[in-house]
mmCIF entry with sequence, helices, sheets and N, C-alpha, C, O atoms, coordinates in Angstrom:
data_MODEL
# 
_entry.id   MODEL 
# 
_entity.id                         1 
_entity.type                       polymer 
_entity.pdbx_number_of_molecules   1 
# 
_entity_poly.entity_id                      1 
_entity_poly.type                           'polypeptide(L)' 
_entity_poly.nstd_linkage                   no 
_entity_poly.nstd_monomer                   no 
_entity_poly.pdbx_seq_one_letter_code       MRTKRHPCCIMRLCLFALFQECFQV 
_entity_poly.pdbx_seq_one_letter_code_can   MRTKRHPCCIMRLCLFALFQECFQV 
_entity_poly.pdbx_strand_id                 A 
# 
loop_
_entity_poly_seq.entity_id 
_entity_poly_seq.num 
_entity_poly_seq.mon_id 
_entity_poly_seq.hetero 
1 1  MET n 
1 2  ARG n 
1 3  THR n 
1 4  LYS n 
1 5  ARG n 
1 6  HIS n 
1 7  PRO n 
1 8  CYS n 
1 9  CYS n 
1 10 ILE n 
1 11 MET n 
1 12 ARG n 
1 13 LEU n 
1 14 CYS n 
1 15 LEU n 
1 16 PHE n 
1 17 ALA n 
1 18 LEU n 
1 19 PHE n 
1 20 GLN n 
1 21 GLU n 
1 22 CYS n 
1 23 PHE n 
1 24 GLN n 
1 25 VAL n 
# 
_struct_asym.id          A 
_struct_asym.entity_id   1 
# 
loop_
_struct_conf.conf_type_id 
_struct_conf.id 
_struct_conf.pdbx_PDB_helix_id 
_struct_conf.beg_label_comp_id 
_struct_conf.beg_label_asym_id 
_struct_conf.beg_label_seq_id 
_struct_conf.pdbx_beg_PDB_ins_code 
_struct_conf.end_label_comp_id 
_struct_conf.end_label_asym_id 
_struct_conf.end_label_seq_id 
_struct_conf.pdbx_end_PDB_ins_code 
_struct_conf.beg_auth_comp_id 
_struct_conf.beg_auth_asym_id 
_struct_conf.beg_auth_seq_id 
_struct_conf.end_auth_comp_id 
_struct_conf.end_auth_asym_id 
_struct_conf.end_auth_seq_id 
_struct_conf.pdbx_PDB_helix_class 
_struct_conf.details 
_struct_conf.pdbx_PDB_helix_length 
HELX_P HELX_P1 AA1 PRO A 7  ? MET A 11 ? PRO A 7  MET A 11 1 ? 5 
HELX_P HELX_P2 AA2 PHE A 16 ? PHE A 23 ? PHE A 16 PHE A 23 1 ? 8 
# 
_struct_conf_type.id          HELX_P 
_struct_conf_type.criteria    ? 
_struct_conf_type.reference   ? 
# 
loop_
_atom_site.group_PDB 
_atom_site.id 
_atom_site.type_symbol 
_atom_site.label_atom_id 
_atom_site.label_alt_id 
_atom_site.label_comp_id 
_atom_site.label_asym_id 
_atom_site.label_entity_id 
_atom_site.label_seq_id 
_atom_site.pdbx_PDB_ins_code 
_atom_site.Cartn_x 
_atom_site.Cartn_y 
_atom_site.Cartn_z 
_atom_site.occupancy 
_atom_site.B_iso_or_equiv 
_atom_site.pdbx_formal_charge 
_atom_site.auth_seq_id 
_atom_site.auth_comp_id 
_atom_site.auth_asym_id 
_atom_site.auth_atom_id 
_atom_site.pdbx_PDB_model_num 
ATOM 1   N N  . MET A 1 1  ? 0.843   -1.206 0.000  1.00 0.00 ? 1  MET A N  1 
ATOM 2   C CA . MET A 1 1  ? 0.000   0.000  0.000  1.00 0.00 ? 1  MET A CA 1 
ATOM 3   C C  . MET A 1 1  ? 0.871   1.246  0.000  1.00 0.00 ? 1  MET A C  1 
ATOM 4   O O  . MET A 1 1  ? 1.532   1.558  0.991  1.00 0.00 ? 1  MET A O  1 
ATOM 5   N N  . ARG A 1 2  ? 0.864   1.928  -1.083 1.00 0.00 ? 2  ARG A N  1 
ATOM 6   C CA . ARG A 1 2  ? 1.664   3.157  -1.157 1.00 0.00 ? 2  ARG A CA 1 
ATOM 7   C C  . ARG A 1 2  ? 0.827   4.359  -0.774 1.00 0.00 ? 2  ARG A C  1 
ATOM 8   O O  . ARG A 1 2  ? -0.236  4.594  -1.349 1.00 0.00 ? 2  ARG A O  1 
ATOM 9   N N  . THR A 1 3  ? 1.299   5.109  0.184  1.00 0.00 ? 3  THR A N  1 
ATOM 10  C CA . THR A 1 3  ? 0.544   6.278  0.635  1.00 0.00 ? 3  THR A CA 1 
ATOM 11  C C  . THR A 1 3  ? 1.291   7.562  0.310  1.00 0.00 ? 3  THR A C  1 
ATOM 12  O O  . THR A 1 3  ? 2.509   7.566  0.136  1.00 0.00 ? 3  THR A O  1 
ATOM 13  N N  . LYS A 1 4  ? 0.552   8.625  0.235  1.00 0.00 ? 4  LYS A N  1 
ATOM 14  C CA . LYS A 1 4  ? 1.186   9.918  -0.058 1.00 0.00 ? 4  LYS A CA 1 
ATOM 15  C C  . LYS A 1 4  ? 1.928   10.422 1.173  1.00 0.00 ? 4  LYS A C  1 
ATOM 16  O O  . LYS A 1 4  ? 2.033   9.715  2.176  1.00 0.00 ? 4  LYS A O  1 
ATOM 17  N N  . ARG A 1 5  ? 2.436   11.633 1.094  1.00 0.00 ? 5  ARG A N  1 
ATOM 18  C CA . ARG A 1 5  ? 3.169   12.168 2.244  1.00 0.00 ? 5  ARG A CA 1 
ATOM 19  C C  . ARG A 1 5  ? 2.194   12.734 3.263  1.00 0.00 ? 5  ARG A C  1 
ATOM 20  O O  . ARG A 1 5  ? 2.226   13.924 3.576  1.00 0.00 ? 5  ARG A O  1 
ATOM 21  N N  . HIS A 1 6  ? 1.342   11.882 3.771  1.00 0.00 ? 6  HIS A N  1 
ATOM 22  C CA . HIS A 1 6  ? 0.367   12.315 4.766  1.00 0.00 ? 6  HIS A CA 1 
ATOM 23  C C  . HIS A 1 6  ? 0.666   11.657 6.107  1.00 0.00 ? 6  HIS A C  1 
ATOM 24  O O  . HIS A 1 6  ? 0.536   10.439 6.230  1.00 0.00 ? 6  HIS A O  1 
ATOM 25  N N  . PRO A 1 7  ? 1.061   12.428 7.114  1.00 0.00 ? 7  PRO A N  1 
ATOM 26  C CA . PRO A 1 7  ? 1.362   11.875 8.439  1.00 0.00 ? 7  PRO A CA 1 
ATOM 27  C C  . PRO A 1 7  ? 0.148   11.149 9.008  1.00 0.00 ? 7  PRO A C  1 
ATOM 28  O O  . PRO A 1 7  ? 0.280   10.164 9.735  1.00 0.00 ? 7  PRO A O  1 
ATOM 29  N N  . CYS A 1 8  ? -1.027  11.648 8.669  1.00 0.00 ? 8  CYS A N  1 
ATOM 30  C CA . CYS A 1 8  ? -2.249  11.024 9.175  1.00 0.00 ? 8  CYS A CA 1 
ATOM 31  C C  . CYS A 1 8  ? -2.370  9.600  8.642  1.00 0.00 ? 8  CYS A C  1 
ATOM 32  O O  . CYS A 1 8  ? -2.784  8.680  9.347  1.00 0.00 ? 8  CYS A O  1 
ATOM 33  N N  . CYS A 1 9  ? -2.001  9.456  7.400  1.00 0.00 ? 9  CYS A N  1 
ATOM 34  C CA . CYS A 1 9  ? -2.101  8.132  6.787  1.00 0.00 ? 9  CYS A CA 1 
ATOM 35  C C  . CYS A 1 9  ? -1.205  7.141  7.508  1.00 0.00 ? 9  CYS A C  1 
ATOM 36  O O  . CYS A 1 9  ? -1.610  6.018  7.809  1.00 0.00 ? 9  CYS A O  1 
ATOM 37  N N  . ILE A 1 10 ? 0.007   7.569  7.777  1.00 0.00 ? 10 ILE A N  1 
ATOM 38  C CA . ILE A 1 10 ? 0.962   6.681  8.426  1.00 0.00 ? 10 ILE A CA 1 
ATOM 39  C C  . ILE A 1 10 ? 0.542   6.423  9.877  1.00 0.00 ? 10 ILE A C  1 
ATOM 40  O O  . ILE A 1 10 ? 0.644   5.303  10.379 1.00 0.00 ? 10 ILE A O  1 
ATOM 41  N N  . MET A 1 11 ? 0.076   7.469  10.529 1.00 0.00 ? 11 MET A N  1 
ATOM 42  C CA . MET A 1 11 ? -0.294  7.322  11.942 1.00 0.00 ? 11 MET A CA 1 
ATOM 43  C C  . MET A 1 11 ? -1.660  6.652  12.083 1.00 0.00 ? 11 MET A C  1 
ATOM 44  O O  . MET A 1 11 ? -1.977  6.085  13.129 1.00 0.00 ? 11 MET A O  1 
ATOM 45  N N  . ARG A 1 12 ? -2.448  6.720  11.045 1.00 0.00 ? 12 ARG A N  1 
ATOM 46  C CA . ARG A 1 12 ? -3.808  6.157  11.076 1.00 0.00 ? 12 ARG A CA 1 
ATOM 47  C C  . ARG A 1 12 ? -4.644  6.811  12.173 1.00 0.00 ? 12 ARG A C  1 
ATOM 48  O O  . ARG A 1 12 ? -5.471  6.160  12.813 1.00 0.00 ? 12 ARG A O  1 
ATOM 49  N N  . LEU A 1 13 ? -4.417  8.098  12.379 1.00 0.00 ? 13 LEU A N  1 
ATOM 50  C CA . LEU A 1 13 ? -5.183  8.781  13.430 1.00 0.00 ? 13 LEU A CA 1 
ATOM 51  C C  . LEU A 1 13 ? -6.111  9.826  12.822 1.00 0.00 ? 13 LEU A C  1 
ATOM 52  O O  . LEU A 1 13 ? -6.616  10.714 13.510 1.00 0.00 ? 13 LEU A O  1 
ATOM 53  N N  . CYS A 1 14 ? -6.323  9.694  11.505 1.00 0.00 ? 14 CYS A N  1 
ATOM 54  C CA . CYS A 1 14 ? -7.194  10.675 10.837 1.00 0.00 ? 14 CYS A CA 1 
ATOM 55  C C  . CYS A 1 14 ? -8.541  10.058 10.477 1.00 0.00 ? 14 CYS A C  1 
ATOM 56  O O  . CYS A 1 14 ? -8.745  8.853  10.621 1.00 0.00 ? 14 CYS A O  1 
ATOM 57  N N  . LEU A 1 15 ? -9.427  10.875 10.021 1.00 0.00 ? 15 LEU A N  1 
ATOM 58  C CA . LEU A 1 15 ? -10.747 10.368 9.647  1.00 0.00 ? 15 LEU A CA 1 
ATOM 59  C C  . LEU A 1 15 ? -10.676 9.586  8.353  1.00 0.00 ? 15 LEU A C  1 
ATOM 60  O O  . LEU A 1 15 ? -9.707  9.704  7.603  1.00 0.00 ? 15 LEU A O  1 
ATOM 61  N N  . PHE A 1 16 ? -11.681 8.800  8.093  1.00 0.00 ? 16 PHE A N  1 
ATOM 62  C CA . PHE A 1 16 ? -11.710 7.985  6.875  1.00 0.00 ? 16 PHE A CA 1 
ATOM 63  C C  . PHE A 1 16 ? -11.629 8.865  5.637  1.00 0.00 ? 16 PHE A C  1 
ATOM 64  O O  . PHE A 1 16 ? -11.050 8.478  4.621  1.00 0.00 ? 16 PHE A O  1 
ATOM 65  N N  . ALA A 1 17 ? -12.213 10.045 5.735  1.00 0.00 ? 17 ALA A N  1 
ATOM 66  C CA . ALA A 1 17 ? -12.199 10.982 4.602  1.00 0.00 ? 17 ALA A CA 1 
ATOM 67  C C  . ALA A 1 17 ? -10.760 11.300 4.220  1.00 0.00 ? 17 ALA A C  1 
ATOM 68  O O  . ALA A 1 17 ? -10.405 11.313 3.041  1.00 0.00 ? 17 ALA A O  1 
ATOM 69  N N  . LEU A 1 18 ? -9.940  11.556 5.227  1.00 0.00 ? 18 LEU A N  1 
ATOM 70  C CA . LEU A 1 18 ? -8.532  11.868 4.949  1.00 0.00 ? 18 LEU A CA 1 
ATOM 71  C C  . LEU A 1 18 ? -7.845  10.641 4.389  1.00 0.00 ? 18 LEU A C  1 
ATOM 72  O O  . LEU A 1 18 ? -6.971  10.747 3.528  1.00 0.00 ? 18 LEU A O  1 
ATOM 73  N N  . PHE A 1 19 ? -8.242  9.475  4.877  1.00 0.00 ? 19 PHE A N  1 
ATOM 74  C CA . PHE A 1 19 ? -7.631  8.235  4.400  1.00 0.00 ? 19 PHE A CA 1 
ATOM 75  C C  . PHE A 1 19 ? -7.847  8.093  2.911  1.00 0.00 ? 19 PHE A C  1 
ATOM 76  O O  . PHE A 1 19 ? -6.936  7.703  2.180  1.00 0.00 ? 19 PHE A O  1 
ATOM 77  N N  . GLN A 1 20 ? -9.042  8.405  2.459  1.00 0.00 ? 20 GLN A N  1 
ATOM 78  C CA . GLN A 1 20 ? -9.347  8.295  1.031  1.00 0.00 ? 20 GLN A CA 1 
ATOM 79  C C  . GLN A 1 20 ? -8.395  9.182  0.237  1.00 0.00 ? 20 GLN A C  1 
ATOM 80  O O  . GLN A 1 20 ? -7.816  8.748  -0.759 1.00 0.00 ? 20 GLN A O  1 
ATOM 81  N N  . GLU A 1 21 ? -8.239  10.415 0.678  1.00 0.00 ? 21 GLU A N  1 
ATOM 82  C CA . GLU A 1 21 ? -7.347  11.336 -0.032 1.00 0.00 ? 21 GLU A CA 1 
ATOM 83  C C  . GLU A 1 21 ? -5.926  10.816 0.037  1.00 0.00 ? 21 GLU A C  1 
ATOM 84  O O  . GLU A 1 21 ? -5.143  10.973 -0.900 1.00 0.00 ? 21 GLU A O  1 
ATOM 85  N N  . CYS A 1 22 ? -5.603  10.194 1.161  1.00 0.00 ? 22 CYS A N  1 
ATOM 86  C CA . CYS A 1 22 ? -4.268  9.671  1.371  1.00 0.00 ? 22 CYS A CA 1 
ATOM 87  C C  . CYS A 1 22 ? -3.986  8.528  0.404  1.00 0.00 ? 22 CYS A C  1 
ATOM 88  O O  . CYS A 1 22 ? -2.937  8.487  -0.238 1.00 0.00 ? 22 CYS A O  1 
ATOM 89  N N  . PHE A 1 23 ? -4.929  7.607  0.309  1.00 0.00 ? 23 PHE A N  1 
ATOM 90  C CA . PHE A 1 23 ? -4.718  6.448  -0.561 1.00 0.00 ? 23 PHE A CA 1 
ATOM 91  C C  . PHE A 1 23 ? -5.055  6.760  -2.004 1.00 0.00 ? 23 PHE A C  1 
ATOM 92  O O  . PHE A 1 23 ? -4.760  5.978  -2.908 1.00 0.00 ? 23 PHE A O  1 
ATOM 93  N N  . GLN A 1 24 ? -5.685  7.924  -2.214 1.00 0.00 ? 24 GLN A N  1 
ATOM 94  C CA . GLN A 1 24 ? -6.047  8.301  -3.576 1.00 0.00 ? 24 GLN A CA 1 
ATOM 95  C C  . GLN A 1 24 ? -4.801  8.722  -4.342 1.00 0.00 ? 24 GLN A C  1 
ATOM 96  O O  . GLN A 1 24 ? -4.169  9.721  -3.998 1.00 0.00 ? 24 GLN A O  1 
ATOM 97  N N  . VAL A 1 25 ? -4.447  7.979  -5.364 1.00 0.00 ? 25 VAL A N  1 
ATOM 98  C CA . VAL A 1 25 ? -3.218  8.282  -6.096 1.00 0.00 ? 25 VAL A CA 1 
ATOM 99  C C  . VAL A 1 25 ? -3.473  9.379  -7.135 1.00 0.00 ? 25 VAL A C  1 
ATOM 100 O O  . VAL A 1 25 ? -2.555  9.773  -7.854 1.00 0.00 ? 25 VAL A O  1 
# 
């Protein structure tokens, strides 16, 4: 799973909405 440069994505402490943007290539 490649994620963007989003600390929230790595920490998994953000909302699902942010996750989508994070995983959205």
